[in-house]
C-alpha positions in Angstrom: -15.7 -117.6 1.9 -18.2 -116.5 3.7 -18.3 -114.4 6.5 -21.7 -115.2 8.6 -22.5 -113.5 12.0 -23.4 -116.3 14.7 -26.7 -117.1 14.4 -27.5 -114.6 11.4 -29.1 -116.2 8.7 -29.3 -120.2 10.1 -33.3 -120.5 10.4 -34.8 -119.8 12.7 -36.3 -116.3 14.7 -32.8 -114.5 13.3 -31.1 -113.8 16.7 -27.7 -113.4 16.6 -24.1 -111.8 17.9 -22.7 -109.6 16.3 -20.1 -110.1 18.3 -19.1 -113.0 16.7 -18.3 -114.2 13.3 -17.9 -117.8 11.4 -15.8 -118.6 8.2 -16.3 -121.1 6.0 -16.1 -122.4 2.8 -11.9 -122.9 2.5 -12.3 -124.6 -0.4 -11.4 -122.4 -2.2 -7.8 -121.2 -3.2 -6.5 -117.5 -1.6 -6.1 -115.9 -4.5 -8.8 -116.7 -7.0 -10.9 -113.8 -8.5 -14.4 -113.0 -6.3 -16.3 -110.0 -4.2 -18.7 -109.9 -2.2 -21.2 -107.0 -1.8 -21.3 -105.9 1.6 -24.7 -105.2 3.9 -25.9 -103.0 6.6 -26.2 -105.6 9.7 -29.5 -107.2 10.8 -31.2 -105.1 7.8 -29.4 -106.7 5.0 -29.6 -103.6 3.7 -26.9 -102.4 1.2 -23.8 -100.7 2.1 -23.0 -97.4 -0.6 -20.2 -95.1 -2.0 -21.4 -92.0 -3.7 -25.1 -94.2 -4.6 -23.3 -97.7 -5.8 -23.1 -101.2 -4.1 -19.5 -101.4 -2.5 -18.1 -104.6 -2.2 -14.9 -107.1 -0.8 -12.2 -108.5 -3.4 -11.2 -108.4 -6.1 -9.9 -112.2 -4.6 -10.8 -114.7 -1.8 -7.9 -113.4 0.1 -9.1 -109.6 -0.3 -12.4 -110.7 1.0 -10.7 -112.1 4.3 -8.1 -109.7 5.4 -10.7 -107.2 4.4 -13.8 -108.4 6.4 -11.3 -109.1 9.4 -11.1 -106.0 9.6 -14.7 -104.6 10.1 -16.7 -107.7 10.1 -20.4 -108.4 8.7 -21.8 -105.7 10.2 -21.1 -102.4 8.5 -17.9 -101.3 7.3 -16.6 -99.6 10.1 -13.4 -101.1 11.9 -14.6 -103.8 15.5 -11.2 -103.7 16.7 -13.0 -106.0 19.2 -14.4 -109.5 17.6 -13.8 -112.6 17.4 -14.5 -115.3 14.1 -14.1 -119.1 14.3 -13.1 -121.2 11.7 -13.2 -124.4 11.1 -11.1 -126.9 8.9 -10.9 -131.0 8.4 -7.5 -132.8 9.0 -8.1 -133.4 4.5 -7.8 -130.1 4.3 -4.3 -129.4 6.1 -2.7 -131.5 4.5 -3.5 -130.8 1.2 -4.5 -127.0 -0.9 -6.4 -125.1 -0.6 -6.2 -126.0 2.8 -2.9 -125.6 3.8 -2.8 -121.6 2.2 -5.6 -120.9 4.5 -3.8 -122.8 7.4 -0.9 -120.6 7.1 -3.1 -117.3 6.5 -4.8 -117.9 9.7 -1.4 -118.5 11.2 -0.3 -115.3 10.3 -3.5 -113.1 11.0 -3.4 -114.5 15.2 -5.9 -117.3 14.5 -5.9 -120.2 18.1 -6.6 -123.0 17.7 -8.7 -123.7 20.0 -9.7 -127.7 19.6 -10.0 -130.5 17.7 -14.0 -133.2 17.3 -14.5 -135.8 15.1 -17.4 -135.3 12.8 -21.0 -137.8 14.2 -22.5 -137.0 10.6 -19.8 -139.3 9.5 -19.2 -141.5 12.3 -22.2 -142.8 13.5 -24.7 -142.6 16.6 -21.6 -145.3 18.6 -20.1 -144.0 22.2 -16.5 -145.4 22.8 -16.9 -148.5 25.4 -15.2 -146.3 28.6 -13.1 -143.1 28.9 -9.7 -144.0 27.2 -10.7 -146.5 24.6 -11.7 -145.4 21.7 -13.6 -147.9 19.1 -11.0 -146.2 16.3 -8.9 -144.3 14.9 -11.2 -140.7 13.6 -11.5 -140.1 9.8 -13.0 -137.4 10.6 -11.4 -134.9 11.5 -12.5 -131.3 12.4 -10.3 -128.4 14.0 -11.4 -125.4 15.8 -9.7 -122.4 15.5 -10.6 -118.5 16.7 -9.5 -115.5 16.1 -10.0 -113.6 20.0 -9.5 -109.7 19.9 -9.0 -107.5 22.1 -7.7 -104.3 20.8 -10.6 -101.2 20.4 -12.2 -99.6 23.5 -13.7 -101.2 26.0 -10.3 -104.0 25.5 -11.1 -106.2 28.0 -8.6 -106.1 31.1 -8.0 -110.4 31.9 -9.9 -112.3 28.9 -8.3 -115.5 30.0 -10.2 -116.7 32.7 -14.3 -117.3 32.6 -16.2 -115.1 34.8 -17.2 -115.2 38.9 -20.4 -115.8 38.0 -19.5 -119.3 35.4 -16.9 -120.1 38.3 -19.2 -119.7 41.1 -21.7 -122.9 40.1 -21.2 -125.7 41.4 -21.4 -128.4 38.6 -19.8 -129.1 35.4 -17.1 -130.9 34.0 -13.4 -130.3 33.1 -12.0 -127.3 32.0 -8.8 -126.0 30.4 -8.2 -122.7 32.6 -8.7 -125.1 35.5 -5.0 -126.3 34.4 -3.5 -122.8 34.0 0.3 -122.9 35.9 0.4 -120.9 38.8 2.7 -119.3 37.4 0.5 -118.3 34.3 0.1 -114.1 34.5 -3.1 -114.1 32.1 -3.2 -109.6 32.6 1.4 -110.1 31.0 0.1 -112.5 28.2 -3.4 -110.2 27.6 -1.1 -107.6 27.1 1.5 -110.3 24.5 -1.7 -110.4 22.2 -2.9 -107.4 22.5 0.6 -105.4 20.8 0.3 -109.0 18.1 -3.0 -108.1 17.2 -2.5 -104.4 16.8 0.6 -105.2 14.4 -1.8 -107.1 12.7 -4.3 -104.7 12.9 -2.4 -101.8 11.4 -0.4 -104.3 9.0 -4.4 -105.1 7.6 -5.2 -101.2 6.7 -8.2 -99.7 6.5 -10.2 -101.9 3.7 -10.5 -100.2 0.4 -13.9 -101.5 -1.0 -14.6 -101.8 -4.5 -17.6 -100.5 -6.5 -19.2 -103.1 -9.1 -17.3 -101.1 -12.0 -13.8 -102.0 -10.4 -15.0 -105.4 -9.2 -15.5 -106.4 -13.1 -11.9 -104.4 -14.0 -10.2 -106.7 -11.9 -11.9 -109.7 -13.6 -13.7 -110.8 -10.0 -17.7 -111.7 -10.4 -19.8 -109.8 -8.9 -21.2 -111.0 -5.8 -24.7 -110.1 -4.4 -25.5 -110.6 -1.2 -28.1 -113.0 0.0 -31.4 -111.9 0.6 -33.3 -113.3 3.7 -36.3 -115.5 3.6 -39.5 -114.0 3.3 -41.2 -115.8 6.4 -39.5 -116.1 10.0 -40.0 -119.0 12.0 -43.9 -117.5 13.6 -46.9 -119.3 14.6 -49.1 -121.4 12.4 -51.4 -118.3 12.9 -49.3 -115.6 12.3 -47.9 -117.2 9.1 -51.5 -118.1 8.2 -52.9 -115.0 9.1 -50.1 -113.2 6.8 -50.5 -115.3 3.6 -53.9 -114.9 3.5 -53.9 -111.2 4.3 -50.9 -110.7 1.0 -53.9 -113.5 -1.0 -56.7 -110.7 -0.7 -54.5 -107.4 -1.5 -52.2 -109.6 -4.6 -55.7 -110.8 -6.1 -54.0 -113.4 -7.2 -54.8 -116.5 -5.6 -52.8 -118.9 -3.1 -49.5 -117.3 -1.9 -46.6 -119.7 -1.9 -45.1 -120.6 1.4 -41.8 -119.8 -0.8 -42.0 -117.8 -3.0 -39.3 -116.0 -3.7 -38.6 -111.8 -1.3 -38.9 -108.8 -2.4 -35.7 -107.0 -3.5 -34.7 -105.4 -0.3 -32.0 -103.4 -3.2 -34.9 -101.1 -5.4 -34.7 -98.6 -2.4 -31.2 -99.0 -2.3 -30.9 -98.4 -5.9 -33.2 -95.9 -6.6 
């Protein structure tokens, strides 16, 4: 079970968005023993309590519900936040995906859209709108939790900004087909009441020490480390490698060299 800030550790220049988390790996049973180390935002610095590293856990269900309170940026509450989850059609019909679907429903995730996956179904297009080549066998269902219950909550988040709607062109969008009887502000209040209730039900997460993770019988999983070299121009990369070779005195520095341990300072 992984929560990733949108774009945070995807190869590139690490330009992400701390307002949205992507949730992946629904292949694990929610009640299986597990843990994950908590780190702080883009720095990757381990979060500590009393000088000890802290972890979410000791099951995947616990990790999921704890992350719904504080996301991936630190261990502080984030009541204004969004989460994206994708499950395949097969997962919806079989365990453990069925269990996760129930959890998503309980926590207020909304169905957004379904999409096939051209990695499996190939590059061919349909012949014309409404005429399909075949029934898709690789359906992915997109769900999203958009929580708007913190200070600074948006009064009417259901419609696009005026800067968007003022633009000419573009394709058809769902908001254009909402009934005239739809009262977006009333619907927003209804959602806020639900999410406030769920927020209270989740409770303030109790993060675990490494010893508590082990005592619960869960594996101790440390957070991942970013690659040593970010996306950068060839000239800068080669200059850095040359500088490292000069300092180390150990010959050419290999581009896939493991990064230095960022936990060393925190653990000292």
